[in-house]
C-alpha positions as CSV (number, residue, x, y, z in Angstrom):
1,X,4.5,-20.6,10.5
2,X,4.2,-17.9,13.1
3,X,7.9,-18.1,13.9
4,X,8.9,-17.7,10.3
5,X,10.8,-21.0,9.9
6,X,11.2,-21.6,6.2
7,X,11.7,-25.4,6.4
8,X,8.6,-25.7,8.5
9,X,6.7,-23.7,5.9
10,X,7.8,-26.0,3.1
11,X,6.5,-29.0,5.1
12,X,3.3,-27.2,5.9
13,X,2.8,-26.3,2.2
14,X,3.3,-29.8,1.1
15,X,0.6,-31.0,3.5
16,X,-2.0,-28.4,2.4
17,X,-4.4,-30.0,0.0
18,X,-6.8,-27.2,-1.0
19,X,-6.2,-23.7,-2.3
20,X,-8.3,-22.2,0.5
21,X,-5.9,-23.3,3.2
22,X,-2.9,-22.0,1.2
23,X,-4.7,-18.6,0.8
24,X,-5.3,-18.5,4.5
25,X,-1.6,-19.3,5.2
26,X,-0.6,-16.5,2.7
27,X,-2.8,-14.0,4.5
28,X,-1.4,-15.0,7.9
29,X,2.2,-14.7,6.7
30,X,1.5,-11.3,5.2
31,X,-0.4,-10.0,8.2
32,X,2.5,-11.0,10.5
33,X,5.0,-9.4,8.3
34,X,6.8,-12.5,7.0
35,X,7.6,-11.3,3.5
36,X,10.0,-14.1,2.6
37,X,7.4,-16.7,3.7
38,X,4.6,-15.0,1.7
39,X,6.9,-14.8,-1.3
40,X,7.7,-18.6,-0.9
41,X,4.0,-19.5,-0.7
42,X,3.2,-17.5,-3.8
43,X,6.1,-19.0,-5.8
44,X,5.6,-22.6,-4.8
45,X,1.9,-23.1,-4.0
46,X,0.1,-20.3,-5.8
47,X,1.8,-19.5,-9.0
48,X,-1.3,-18.1,-10.7
49,X,-3.5,-17.0,-7.8
50,X,-3.9,-13.3,-8.2
51,X,-6.9,-13.2,-5.8
52,X,-4.9,-14.8,-3.0
53,X,-2.1,-12.3,-3.6
54,X,-4.6,-9.5,-3.5
55,X,-6.0,-10.7,-0.2
56,X,-2.6,-11.1,1.3
57,X,-1.6,-7.6,0.2
58,X,-4.7,-6.2,1.7
59,X,-3.9,-7.9,5.0
60,X,-0.4,-6.5,4.9
61,X,-1.6,-3.0,4.2
62,X,-4.2,-3.2,7.0
63,X,-1.6,-4.4,9.5
64,X,1.0,-1.7,8.4
65,X,3.5,-4.3,7.2
66,X,5.2,-2.0,4.6
67,X,8.1,-4.3,3.7
68,X,5.8,-7.3,3.2
69,X,3.5,-5.1,1.1
70,X,6.4,-4.0,-1.1
71,X,7.4,-7.7,-1.5
72,X,3.9,-8.7,-2.4
73,X,3.7,-5.8,-5.0
74,X,6.9,-7.2,-6.5
75,X,5.4,-10.7,-6.6
76,X,2.3,-9.2,-8.3
77,X,4.6,-7.7,-11.0
78,X,5.8,-11.2,-11.9
79,X,2.3,-12.4,-12.9
80,X,1.8,-12.7,-16.7
81,X,-1.4,-10.7,-16.5
82,X,-1.3,-7.9,-13.9
83,X,-3.9,-8.4,-11.2
84,X,-6.4,-5.7,-10.5
85,X,-5.7,-5.6,-6.7
86,X,-9.3,-4.6,-5.8
87,X,-9.1,-5.6,-2.1
88,X,-5.7,-3.9,-1.8
89,X,-6.9,-0.5,-3.0
90,X,-9.9,-0.9,-0.8
91,X,-7.7,-1.6,2.3
92,X,-5.3,1.2,1.4
93,X,-8.2,3.6,1.1
94,X,-9.6,2.5,4.5
95,X,-6.3,3.0,6.4
96,X,-5.0,5.9,4.4
97,X,-1.9,4.2,3.0
98,X,-1.2,6.9,0.4
99,X,2.1,5.2,-0.9
100,X,0.3,2.0,-1.7
101,X,-2.6,3.9,-3.4
102,X,-0.1,5.6,-5.7
103,X,1.7,2.4,-6.6
104,X,-1.5,0.4,-7.2
105,X,-3.1,3.2,-9.2
106,X,0.0,3.6,-11.4
107,X,1.1,0.1,-12.0
108,X,-2.1,-2.0,-11.7
109,X,-5.0,0.3,-12.6
110,X,-7.9,-1.2,-10.7
111,X,-11.4,-1.2,-12.3
112,X,-13.5,1.9,-11.9
113,X,-16.0,0.1,-9.6
114,X,-13.3,-0.7,-7.1
115,X,-11.9,2.8,-7.3
116,X,-15.3,4.2,-6.4
117,X,-15.6,1.8,-3.5
118,X,-12.2,2.7,-2.2
119,X,-12.9,6.4,-2.6
120,X,-16.2,6.0,-0.7
121,X,-14.5,4.2,2.2
122,X,-11.8,6.8,2.3
123,X,-14.5,9.5,2.6
124,X,-16.4,7.6,5.3
125,X,-13.2,7.0,7.3
126,X,-12.2,10.7,6.9
127,X,-8.9,9.7,5.3
128,X,-8.6,12.9,3.3
129,X,-5.1,12.3,1.8
130,X,-6.2,8.9,0.5
131,X,-9.4,10.3,-1.0
132,X,-7.4,13.1,-2.7
133,X,-4.9,10.6,-4.1
134,X,-7.6,8.3,-5.5
135,X,-9.6,11.3,-6.8
136,X,-6.6,13.0,-8.5
137,X,-5.3,9.7,-10.1
138,X,-8.6,8.7,-11.6
139,X,-11.2,10.3,-13.8
140,X,-13.0,12.9,-11.6
141,X,-16.3,12.2,-13.3
142,X,-16.4,8.8,-11.6
143,X,-16.7,10.4,-8.2
144,X,-19.0,13.4,-8.8
145,X,-22.2,11.8,-7.5
146,X,-20.5,10.4,-4.4
147,X,-19.0,13.7,-3.1
148,X,-21.0,15.9,-0.8
149,X,-20.0,19.6,-0.6
150,X,-18.5,19.1,2.8
151,X,-16.3,16.3,1.5
152,X,-15.2,18.4,-1.4
153,X,-14.2,21.3,0.8
154,X,-12.2,18.9,3.1
155,X,-10.4,17.4,0.1
156,X,-9.7,21.0,-1.2
157,X,-8.3,21.8,2.3
158,X,-6.1,18.7,2.2
159,X,-4.8,19.6,-1.3
160,X,-4.0,23.2,-0.1
161,X,-2.3,21.8,3.0
162,X,-0.2,19.4,0.9
163,X,0.8,22.2,-1.5
164,X,1.6,24.6,1.4
165,X,3.8,22.0,3.0
166,X,5.7,21.5,-0.2
167,X,6.0,25.3,-0.7
168,X,7.1,25.7,2.9
169,X,9.8,23.0,2.6
170,X,11.1,24.6,-0.6
171,X,11.1,28.0,0.9
172,X,13.0,26.7,4.0
173,X,15.5,25.1,1.8
174,X,16.0,28.3,-0.2
175,X,16.2,30.6,2.8
176,X,18.4,28.6,5.2
177,X,22.0,29.5,5.1
178,X,24.3,26.6,4.2
179,X,25.6,24.7,7.2
180,X,29.4,24.9,7.3
181,X,30.8,22.2,9.5
182,X,33.8,23.5,11.5
183,X,36.3,20.9,12.6
184,X,37.0,21.1,16.3
185,X,40.6,20.8,17.3
186,X,41.5,17.3,18.4
187,X,43.2,16.7,21.7
188,X,46.5,14.9,21.4
189,X,47.4,12.3,23.8
């Protein structure tokens, strides 16, 4: 499984008898970045196990396996009923994976309880961009009692920095002269 050999994975999946072993295999594959193996496990052994997919996605996010995370999000979109991805939003908040936070919030809309938990973890870990993304994408009233004044000022500073970076990039784009590529004469042989 560690090497990523698909035929070995098929044999291993056939020998696994309980769902717990399959879930563990899925988390290992996701944590090691084997997107194709994780996808194969979901399709063949866990067709309806949203919780296992959520755990595997959380493992991929924690281990910075972006391609595997994207593949697992694709697999989650194939489920008849969209999973809540509670563990995944929690993991994304703890490591500050802003792209995953955006995708999970927009497509899967986790329950308010898990949003508050992920927000609190982002605050504790001082992951200000993640906290701002969660706060801005959800109802602000959910978080009011969890935010200290220092945290609120740090989040405001993060927002201002994000806006100033966007303004700076736009200004640079508008003020830079266009680059005209001059062709150098080619030497003839």
